N, C-alpha and C positions, 0 to 999 in steps of 0.2 A: 239345902247344905252341900249335897254332891257337887253341883255348880259352882259353888264357891270354893269347896276343897279343889277343883281343877284350875279355876283360876288364878288361886295361891300357888299352886303348883308350877304354874307358868312363872309367876313374878319370882320364885325361886330359883327358875333357870335365866332369869334374865340378868343383863350385865348390870343395869341401872336397880342399885339396891336402895336407893331412897326412897319411900312413899310418898314424902310431902312433895306438894300439897294436896295430893291426890287424897289420903287418907290423915286426917292432922292427928299429931298424937295429943293422947289427953281424951280425944273424943270417944264417944261409946263405938262409934264405927270402926276406930283403930284397937278396941278393946275384943270387939269380935274377930277383926282380922288377926291379931295378935294370939289369939287363942285357938284360932283354927292352924297358925304358923305353927305354934309351939305344940299343937296336937294336945291340948289341955280340953279345948271345946270338940267334941266329934258329934254333937246332935244337936239338933235345933233345940231340944227340949232345955239342954244343958246351958245352951248359949242365951234363951230367952230367961233361965233362970237366974243366972249369973250377972245379966247386964238389967234386966227390969223386973227381977224377983216376980215373973209372972210363968204363962206357958207359952207354947209356939205360935198358938194362934191370935196372940194379942198384936193389935195393928201397928203398935210402935215398934215391936220387932221385925214384923212384915216388912215395913217400910224401911229400916234400918239395914236389912238384908238387900233389899231391892236397891238400895242408894250404894251399898258397898261393892253389889255387883256391878253396876254403872261404873263405880269409880276406877276398878280393879280392870275392867274391860277397856276404858279408857287409856288406862296406864300402860297396860301391855301393846296396845294399838298404838301408841305415841311414843314408847320409851325404844332403847336400843335393842334390836333383836336379841331372841334366846341365843345365848352363846356356848355353842360345843365347840366350833371354832370359827375364827374370823373370814375363813373363806369357803365355809359351805354353801351349796347353791341355794337353798332354803334360805340363809339369812339375807344374801347378796339380792335374792327374787322378793324378800320381804321388804329391803330398803328401797328398791326401783318401783315396787309398786306403791310405795307410800309416796314417792314424789311424782308418778303418774297420776295418782288419785289430784295432788296439787295442780299440776296441768290443766288436767281436766276441768278442774273449777277454773283456772284461768281463761281456758277458752270458751268455757260457757259465759262468760262475760266481755269476750272478745279482745281479752289481753293475750298476745302470743308473743311479743318480742324475748320477754323473759323465759316464756315456755320453750320456746325453741332452743334455747342455749341449755336449759335442763334437760330435754329430751335427747340431744347430742350426748351429753354428759352419761346419762342412762345406756344409750345405746352402745358407749365405748363398754362400759362397764359388762351389759347384759352378753355382748360379743364375745368378751374373756370367757363367760362360765357357759355359752352356747343356751340361754337362755330365750328360745325361740319364741315363748308364748310374750314375753316382757317385749322381745323386738318388733314382734308383731302390734301389740300395743302401740307402741313407740311411733310406728310408719303410719299407723291410723292416723294417729295426733297430728302428724308432720302432713300427711296429705291433706287435714283439715286446716292447717296452717297456709300451705301453698296454696290452697285454693282461696282462702281469705285474700292473700297477697295478691294472687293474679299471676303467679310464677308457674307457668303452662310446664315449661321441660324440667324442673324440679319436682312438679306434682305428679308427672309421668314416671318420674324415674322412683319418687317415695311409692307409685301404686304397683310397678314391678316388684319393690321390696315386700310389698304388704303381698303379693301373691306368693312370692319366695317362701316366706316364714309363715304364711297358712297353710301352703305344702307340708312343710317341714313340722307344724304343730300338729298337723290333722295325723301325721306318721306318727308323732309318738303319743298321740290321743288312741290312737287304734291298738299302738303294742301296748300301752298302758291297760286301755281296756280288756286286754285279753290276759295280761297278768292277775289283773284284779279279779277277775273271774276262777283264773287257778289259783288263787291265794283263799278265795270263800271255798271252794272245793274242797281245798286242801284241809281246812278250818276243822272240818268235823270227819276228815278220813284218818282214823290213827292207822290205820293199815295203807299197805299198796293199792291204788285206785287205778285197774285198768282204764277206767271210761276218762280219767283225770289225765294221765298219759296218752292216751289217745286224742285227746283235745287240745293237748299242749303239741305233740306231733304235728297235728294237722294244721295248727297256724304256722308253724318253723318250716314245715315243708311247702307250704303257697307264700311264704317270703324268702325262703333261702336263695333264689337267684337273683331278688330284687336289690335295688343299691339301696332302699331305703335304710338297710340294716345300718349303714355306716354313712347316712344322713345327718345323724347327730349324735353324740355320746351318749345320749339319753336312749336313744331306740337302739343303740348296741348293746346298753345295758339291760333294757327289758329282754331283749332278744335272749342274751345270754341267762336271764333268769327264768323264763319259759323253758329252756331247755335245762336248766337247773329241776324244775318242777317234772320234766318229761321223764329225763335220767334217774329222779330218785324213785319215782312210781314206777319204773321198770326194773327197779333194782339194778341197773347200769352202772356199778362205781365206778369203771373205767372213764367212762361218758361225765359222770356227776363229777370226779374231781376235776376233770378237765374245762368243766364250764364253771367251776369254781375259781379256778386258777384263772381263767380270763378275766372274772368279775374281779379277783383279786388285783390283776394289771389294769384293770380298767382305774380301780382306785388310786393304783400307786401313779399313774400318768394323769390323772385328772383327780387332785386330791380334793376338790370340791363334790364331788359325787360320793364321798363317803360320809355321809350323813349318817346318824344313828339309826334311823330305819332300815337303811339299805344294809348296813353294817350287822345290824342284830340277825336280818336274814341269812345274810353270807355266814355267821359263824352258827347259826342255828343248823343249817343245812351241812357245815363242814361236820358239825359237832355228830349230826345223824350219821354223816357218811364214814366217820371213826367208828361209830359203833358199829354199823353194817361191816366192817372190815374187821371188829374186833380187837379196836386198835384203844384198848381204855386209858392207857395213859394222856394219850392225846386229846381224847374226849375230855377229858377232865382238866386241860389246858384250855381247850376251847372253852368249856364252859364256865371258867372264870371270867372270861371276854362277854361271855353273854351276861352274866350277873353283874358285870359293871356296867352295861348298858342299860338296864333294865330296873324297874321300880314298881313296888305293888300298887302305890297310885296311880300310874300309868298303865296298869292292868297288864304289862307284857311281860312280867316275871313269872306270872303262872306258868306259862308254856316253859320257862326255862327251868322252873322248879320241877316240873314232870319229868324232864329228862334228867334232870339231878339226882332225884327220886329212882329212876332207872337205873342209872350209873350206880347208886350207892347198892342196891338189890343184886346187881349183878358183881359187884365186887365183896357182897357179904356183908357189907358194913350197915347192918340193919339198926343199929342205936341210932346212928347218923341220919339213916332214913325214917325211923321215926321222928327226931327231931325237926327234919323239912316237912313233914306229913302234919306235925303240930303247929308248925309255924304258920304254914299255908292256912291250916283252919282257923288260927287266931288272929289273922289279919282282919281288918276292917271291911276291907271290900268283899272277903269270901262271899257274905250273903248275898252281894250283889252281882255274883258271878252268873252265867246262865245256868240251867237247869242241866244243859249236857255237861258243864265244866264242873257242876258240884257233882252230877252223879260219876265221871270218871275220876274224882279225886275218892268217892265213896267206893270204887272197884279197886282203886290202890290200896285203900285202907284195908280192905278185906283179904287181899292177898297178902300184906303184910303180917296180919292176925294170924292166919291160917297156915304161911308156910316158911315163917322166918323162925328163928331158936329164941326170939325174946319169950319174956314171961308175960303172958297176959292171964288174966281171970278167968274162969270158967265162963262165967257171964258173957265178958266178950267174945270167946272163941265161940259159944254156942250162938251170940248173936252174928258172928262172921260165917258162921255155916249153915244159917238161915236162907238156905237157896232161893224159896219162895219169894223171900222180902227182898234180896238181892236184885233178882230178876225184875220186880216190881220197879225197884230203885233206878236199875238203868234202863226204863223204857225210854227217856230222852235220848238214846245213843243206838236204840235198837236197829235202825235202819244202816248202821257202819258194820256190815257183816264181816268184813276182813279186817276189822280192828276191834274196837271195843266190843262188839257185839262176840266176837272170836274169842275176846279174854273173858268175857262172861259164859260162853258156851265152856270152854277150858275148863274154867275154875269149877264150874257145876259139874262136869263130870269126875273130877278127881274128888270132891267134897262126896259126890253121893257113891264115888267107890269106896272111899277111906273111911267114911263115917256113918253110913247106912248099910242095912242089909239087902239094900237093893239089887238085883241080877241084871248086869248091864251087858249089852252083846256089841255095842258100837255101831250098829247099823244106822241110829240118828245120824252120827257123825259121817258116816259115809255119805248120808243124803246131804249132809250141810257141805263136805266138799265139794259134791258133785254141781250143789245148787249153786254155791256162793265162790267157790275157789279152783273153779276149773279152770280161770284164765289167770288163776295169781301166780306172779312171778316170786311169792315167797317161799320159797324152797325150804327153809327151816322150819316154818310153820307146817308145812305139808307134811314134811318127814316125820316130825312129832305126833300129828294127829294121825298118820298111818300107823304108827306104832302102839299108839294109844290104842287103838282098833286092835290091833293084833293082839294086846294084851287081854283086850276084853275075850276076844274069841281063843286065847291059848287053851290048848288040850292038857298042858302041863303046869302045876304051879309049884314045884320043887326048887331049891333054891337054886339048883345049878342050872336049869331051864331058863329060871329069870335072869340070871347072870350072862347066861348065853344070848338071851334078846337083848338087854343091856349091852354086851358087846358090840353085837350089831347094830343097834340103835347109834352109838358113838361113832362106828366108823361109817355109818353112811350120812350122818348128820353133818351139814356143811358148815364151814369156818365161819366166825363172826358172829352177827346176833341180828334177830329181825326187829325192827323197830315195835310190833307187837308183841314181843315177849319180854314180861316184866322179872320174873327171875328168870335164869337161863333154863331152856327147854332139857338142858341136860339135869341140871338139877332138879326140876319138876318131875321127869320123869324116873328118876331115881325114887323120888318121893312115892312115886305111885306102885312102884315095885316094892319097896320096902318102907311102909310107913313109919313115922317117926314116935319116939315116945308120948311126944304131946297126943297124938290120937289115941295112943295106947290106953292112955290116963282118962280120956274122955268119953270112950266107949265103954269102960268096965262100969 
């Protein structure tokens, strides 16, 4: 059912909405298709029961699913490409590839007269959008045609073009490989990663003086994106803003580059940059852009909702944050998220239950402050010591201090900083942790002494926000110094 859901999602993005004759109306296949499209059928069990009054293992239903899968795949491959914009290079590339497939079929049968005309038409289009992989394919086909025709001069010219575009294509692939590596590393690094920044900087330094960067607009985009990751994980806001500005210029001057995937990355990092600066109002504007570009069915909305949730915590809109949390948990795809994603949402839920001023039942609060269970649930993200594991460490210390009689001295926090945060550029988290240690090692506990510590903390705390902090650190430190009524009620 998951694969059918994804194919129906692609159908919804297509310009061609007429599904006939691929899925004839009135057929059982159409009934299944329409049910998935209207979201009235969500599981194989529901579909099999509705259509055949049987279970999902029935051979008739399995064959129906298989046939619908084939029909939708054929529809997507032969219909007008997915439309976000008529000039996005992914759409143009798709159209060109369709024509090249036809050309190759013709050449396999030694039919080349019309094939050559098609190739030159594709070449003109591909040159406009710098589709070097398409151009490489075209000239490789032309070398075959000129070889058959015995056109030596034209063959040699085409071979030179093959070498030229092979080089460009190889450069693009090299840049893309590095960018994809950084994206993979960034996926499970909630905090700032020194290793990721070093990886990005190492690559950019190796190509800084190379003309490859400007060999194609795609190389330029990949280069700027790699620099975005480097600046972000170094918390270098000025550099981050500059490289994001460069990417925006690429979109403005080369409209076809602004595919949804590229736009989403741009807006996500712009949003994070605004958070780092403490510009909440601009962050909310960027959030709207991100929400428009994402969908739960495409699984890219969960990351945006993560930032949405954090923004709401920072502005104190806890009711709205709870709505976002409940919406995420209620989605059909939540159970399909990776254990790491589910663990991260569980941690966010715990923060909201403990530190917001919302009313939760005693049972919910008691479950939230069960640190042993929370630690077990957070094991999937245990290796992210500067991100999710740091969030877990912070909440663990605060809960143990507020809800238990345990005597804490802060020494394990010192070891955590020394072991995992020594090279961290996350100054807000470091200042917060050092003052938490000071609190546990304090000699006086009277209100004046605590207020003085709070004033020192607020003076030393850098502006903006760390991407790791859910509630503002100022709020959490105040919570530690002066526990709220919720804790008093629970501990009596």
